[in-house]
C-alpha positions in Angstrom: 0.0 0.0 0.0 1.4 3.4 -1.0 2.1 5.9 1.8 -0.7 8.2 0.7 -3.1 5.3 0.6 -2.0 4.2 4.0 -2.5 7.6 5.5 -6.0 7.8 3.9 -6.8 4.4 5.3 -5.8 5.5 8.8 -7.9 8.7 8.4 -10.8 6.6 7.3 -10.4 4.3 10.3 -10.4 7.3 12.8 -13.3 9.1 11.1 -15.3 5.9 10.8 -14.9 5.1 14.5 -15.8 8.6 15.5 -18.8 8.7 13.1 -20.0 5.3 14.2 -19.5 6.0 17.9 -21.3 9.4 17.8 -24.1 7.9 15.7 -24.5 5.0 18.1 -24.8 7.4 21.0 -27.5 9.3 19.1 -29.3 6.0 18.3 -29.2 4.8 21.8 -30.6 8.1 23.0 -33.4 7.9 20.5 -34.3 4.4 21.7 -34.2 5.5 25.3 -36.6 8.4 24.6 -38.9 6.1 22.6 -39.0 3.6 25.5 -39.7 6.3 28.1 -42.7 7.4 26.0 -44.0 3.8 25.7 -43.0 3.2 22.0 -41.2 0.2 20.7 -38.9 2.3 18.6 -38.4 0.4 15.4 -36.9 3.3 13.6 -34.8 4.2 16.6 -33.6 0.6 17.0 -32.6 0.5 13.3 -30.8 3.8 14.2 -28.5 1.7 16.4 -27.7 -0.8 13.7 -26.9 1.8 11.0 -24.0 3.5 12.8 -22.5 0.1 13.4 -21.9 -0.1 9.7 -19.4 2.8 10.0 -17.6 0.9 12.9 -17.4 -2.2 10.7 -16.1 -0.1 7.9 -13.4 1.4 10.1 -12.4 -2.0 11.3 -11.5 -3.1 7.7 -10.3 0.3 6.4 -6.7 -0.9 6.2 -7.6 -4.3 4.8 -10.3 -3.6 2.2 -10.6 0.2 1.7 -13.2 -0.1 -1.1 -15.7 -2.1 1.1 -14.9 0.0 4.1 -15.8 3.1 2.1 -19.0 1.7 0.9 -20.0 0.6 4.4 -19.2 4.1 5.9 -21.1 5.9 3.2 -24.0 3.5 3.6 -24.0 4.3 7.3 -24.1 8.1 6.6 -26.9 7.6 4.1 -28.9 5.5 6.6 -28.5 8.0 9.4 -29.6 10.8 7.1 -32.7 8.9 6.0 -33.7 7.9 9.5 -32.8 11.0 11.5 -32.2 13.7 9.0 -29.7 16.4 9.9 -30.5 16.0 13.6 -27.3 13.7 13.6 -25.3 16.1 11.4 -21.9 15.4 13.0 -22.0 11.5 12.7 -23.2 11.8 9.1 -20.3 14.1 8.2 -17.7 12.0 10.0 -18.9 8.7 8.5 -19.2 10.2 5.0 -15.7 11.7 5.3 -14.3 8.4 6.5 -15.9 6.7 3.5 -14.3 9.3 1.2 -10.9 8.7 2.6 -11.4 4.9 2.4 -12.4 5.1 -1.3 -9.3 7.3 -2.0 -7.1 4.6 -0.4 -8.6 1.9 -2.6 -6.6 0.4 -5.4 -9.7 0.4 -7.6 -9.9 4.2 -8.0 -11.5 3.9 -11.4 -14.7 2.7 -9.7 -14.8 5.5 -7.2 -16.4 8.2 -9.4 -19.3 5.8 -10.2 -19.7 4.9 -6.5 -19.6 8.5 -5.5 -22.2 9.3 -8.1 -24.6 6.6 -6.9 -24.2 7.5 -3.3 -24.6 11.3 -3.9 -27.8 10.8 -5.9 -29.1 8.4 -3.2 -28.4 11.0 -0.5 -30.2 13.7 -2.5 -33.2 11.4 -3.2 -33.4 10.4 0.5 -33.3 14.0 1.7 -35.9 15.1 -0.9 -38.2 12.3 0.1 -37.9 12.9 3.8 -38.2 16.7 3.5 -40.8 17.2 0.9 -42.8 13.9 0.5 -43.0 11.4 3.3 -41.5 11.1 6.8 -41.9 8.1 9.1 -43.2 8.4 12.7 -44.1 5.9 15.4 -46.9 6.0 18.0 -45.6 6.2 21.5 -48.8 6.6 23.5 -52.4 5.5 23.5 -54.0 9.0 23.0 -55.3 8.1 19.6 -56.7 4.6 20.3 -58.4 2.8 18.6 -57.5 4.6 15.4 -53.7 4.4 16.1 -52.2 2.0 18.6 -48.9 2.0 20.5 -46.5 0.3 18.3 -47.9 1.6 15.0 -45.4 3.0 12.5 -46.8 5.3 9.8 -45.8 7.6 7.0 -46.9 11.2 7.1 -47.2 13.1 3.9 -45.3 16.4 4.1 -46.9 17.9 1.0 -50.5 17.8 2.1 -50.6 21.2 3.7 -47.6 22.8 2.1 -44.3 23.6 3.9 -43.2 25.6 6.8 -39.8 25.9 8.6 -40.7 22.8 10.6 -40.7 20.8 7.3 -37.0 21.4 6.8 -34.0 19.6 8.3 -32.5 21.0 11.6 -35.6 23.1 12.1 -34.7 23.7 15.8 -31.1 24.7 15.1 -31.4 26.8 11.9 -33.3 30.1 11.8 -35.4 29.3 8.7 -38.0 31.7 10.0 -35.8 34.6 8.8 -36.5 33.7 5.2 -39.5 31.4 5.5 -42.4 32.8 7.4 -45.7 30.9 7.6 -46.3 28.3 4.9 -45.7 28.0 1.2 -47.9 26.0 -1.2 -50.3 25.9 1.8 -53.5 23.9 1.8 -55.6 24.1 5.0 -56.3 20.9 7.0 -59.9 19.6 6.8 -61.9 18.9 9.9 -61.2 15.2 10.9 -57.7 15.0 9.4 -55.1 13.2 11.6 -52.0 15.4 11.6 -48.5 15.5 13.1 -47.5 18.8 14.5 -44.9 20.5 16.6 -46.0 21.2 20.1 -46.5 25.0 20.5 -45.2 24.9 24.0 -42.0 23.0 23.0 -41.4 22.9 19.2 -38.9 20.1 19.6 -41.7 17.7 20.4 -44.0 16.0 17.8 -47.6 15.3 18.6 -50.3 13.5 16.5 -54.0 14.3 17.0 -57.2 14.8 15.0 -58.2 18.2 13.7 -61.5 19.1 15.4 -61.7 22.8 15.4 -61.0 25.2 12.5 -60.1 28.9 12.9 -63.1 30.8 14.3 -64.9 27.6 15.6 -66.3 27.4 19.1 -65.4 24.0 20.7 -66.8 22.6 23.9 -67.3 19.3 25.7 -70.6 18.9 27.5 -71.1 15.6 29.5 -68.6 13.9 27.3 -70.3 15.0 24.1 -68.3 17.2 21.6 -70.0 20.4 20.6 -68.9 22.5 17.6 -70.3 26.0 17.2 -73.0 25.2 19.8 -74.2 22.0 18.1 -73.6 18.5 19.5 -71.7 16.2 17.2 -73.7 13.2 16.2 -72.5 10.1 17.9 -73.8 6.6 18.5 -72.7 3.8 20.8 -71.1 0.8 19.1 -69.6 -2.4 20.3 -67.0 -2.0 23.1 -63.3 -1.8 22.3 -61.2 -4.6 23.9 -58.1 -3.0 25.2 -55.1 -5.3 25.6 -52.5 -4.1 28.2 -48.7 -4.8 27.9 -49.2 -7.5 30.6 -51.7 -9.3 28.3 -54.7 -8.5 30.4 -57.8 -7.1 28.6 -60.5 -4.7 29.5 -63.7 -3.4 27.8 -63.9 0.3 26.9 -67.0 2.2 25.8 -66.7 3.0 22.1 -68.6 5.6 20.1 -68.8 6.5 16.5 -68.7 10.2 15.9 -69.7 12.0 12.7 -68.4 15.6 12.2 -70.4 18.3 10.4 -68.4 17.6 7.2 -69.3 13.9 7.2 -66.0 12.5 8.5 -66.7 9.5 10.7 -64.4 7.8 13.2 -64.5 6.1 16.6 -63.7 7.4 20.0 -63.1 5.7 23.4 -64.7 6.7 26.7 -62.6 5.2 29.5 -64.6 6.8 32.4 -67.8 8.7 32.9 -67.5 12.3 33.9 -63.8 12.5 33.1 -61.8 15.6 33.9 -62.3 17.0 30.4 -65.8 15.7 29.8 -67.1 19.2 30.7 -65.1 22.2 29.5 -65.5 25.9 28.9 -66.0 27.1 25.3 -62.8 27.3 23.3 -62.8 29.9 20.5 -60.2 28.9 18.0 -58.0 32.0 17.0 -57.4 32.9 13.4 -54.6 30.8 11.7 -54.8 28.1 14.4 -56.5 24.7 15.0 -58.0 22.8 17.8 -56.7 19.2 18.1 -58.1 16.3 20.1 -57.2 12.6 20.6 -59.7 9.9 19.9 -59.0 8.3 23.3 -60.8 11.2 25.0 -60.1 10.5 28.6 -56.4 9.7 28.0 -55.3 12.5 25.7 -53.4 15.7 26.4 -54.6 17.9 23.6 -56.0 21.4 22.8 -58.4 21.1 25.7 -55.3 21.5 28.0 -54.3 25.1 27.2 -51.4 25.0 29.6 -49.7 22.1 27.8 -51.0 22.0 24.2 -53.6 24.7 23.5 -54.3 25.9 20.0 -51.9 24.8 17.2 -50.7 27.4 14.7 -50.9 26.3 11.0 -47.2 26.8 10.8 -46.6 24.0 13.3 -48.3 21.3 11.3 -45.8 18.9 9.7 -48.1 16.7 7.7 -51.0 14.3 7.4 -50.9 10.7 8.6 -51.5 8.5 5.6 -50.6 4.8 6.0 -49.5 2.3 8.7 -46.5 0.4 7.3 -45.7 -1.6 10.4 -47.3 -2.5 13.7 -46.1 -4.5 16.7 -47.9 -5.3 19.9 -47.3 -3.0 22.9 -44.5 -4.2 25.1 -42.6 -5.9 22.2 -39.4 -4.4 20.8 -39.6 -4.2 17.0 -36.1 -5.7 16.7 -37.2 -9.0 18.4 -37.9 -10.6 15.1 -38.3 -14.0 16.7 -41.5 -12.7 18.3 -43.0 -11.3 15.1 -45.2 -14.3 14.2 -47.4 -13.5 17.2 -46.5 -9.9 18.1 -46.8 -8.2 14.6 -50.3 -6.9 14.0 -50.4 -8.3 10.5 -54.0 -7.0 9.8 -52.8 -3.4 10.4 -50.0 -3.4 7.9 -50.5 -1.0 5.0 -53.9 0.2 6.2 -55.0 3.8 5.4 -55.2 6.1 8.4 -58.7 7.7 8.7 
């Protein structure tokens, strides 16, 4: 191996180790956060595996630089796809390590083609995640039975246009200097299920159903939703069988609600005369929306003004579209040996309504 190639291999080894180590710490942190919230963390668990590719690449950097470079760049690509630029430093380190490894390779004629493929793959991944679809998982039961703990879904970013929260590193970069409000905006419809940034802490994502539009008056009276002074039509249907993480089951009252625009969905009523079954009238300000969870007695939503309150249009990220994976509560998604009985096969690729 030539001196330049040896130096490049050593640089690749060091950068690959740093990128993989920092990426692994980010992945472990994401899994820990998901578990604290009650989610099984499929995407976060994969986020542990992806940085390991960089570590493996570093381990073989002086033996097989070409394969090492491909592994490190694949690791950078995977971290970008899964976490966006929230893990900017590990992405840069792994990508740089991959670049040095390819430079050290004896098969330099193949490098331009490899770089071209990886560059275009990174651009495509970034475009898809920023402008088209972004994956999310459900960490709590506030949207039961529509969405269950352990559901993984795609959210369409284009449904309502784009705001600064649509872009990478939204909490670190002052996009609001050049991008105010929304572009290509299309207002949510009553009944849509949306992901939004929490107004009280815009680093946190919530998912709820749009109940109130700007100017609406919303109130709960004896557990019945009222919109602009009129009770929403609802009828009692068969109880929901709720399965706890321990395996125990319980029956929960279930209702079918129909909003004024004809959107129909089900809600759960855990207890009679719950804390938010009777509320004052909420008048939704201009440019903002009133969100509620379908699990009415177990949802922190716009009824709780001190924690959620009204949601500005700018904070909405996108509309929930399709469940692409679902695993029983209490099961870790990486436990593939439990999939035959823990994966909710009937929920896979179902449309969110």
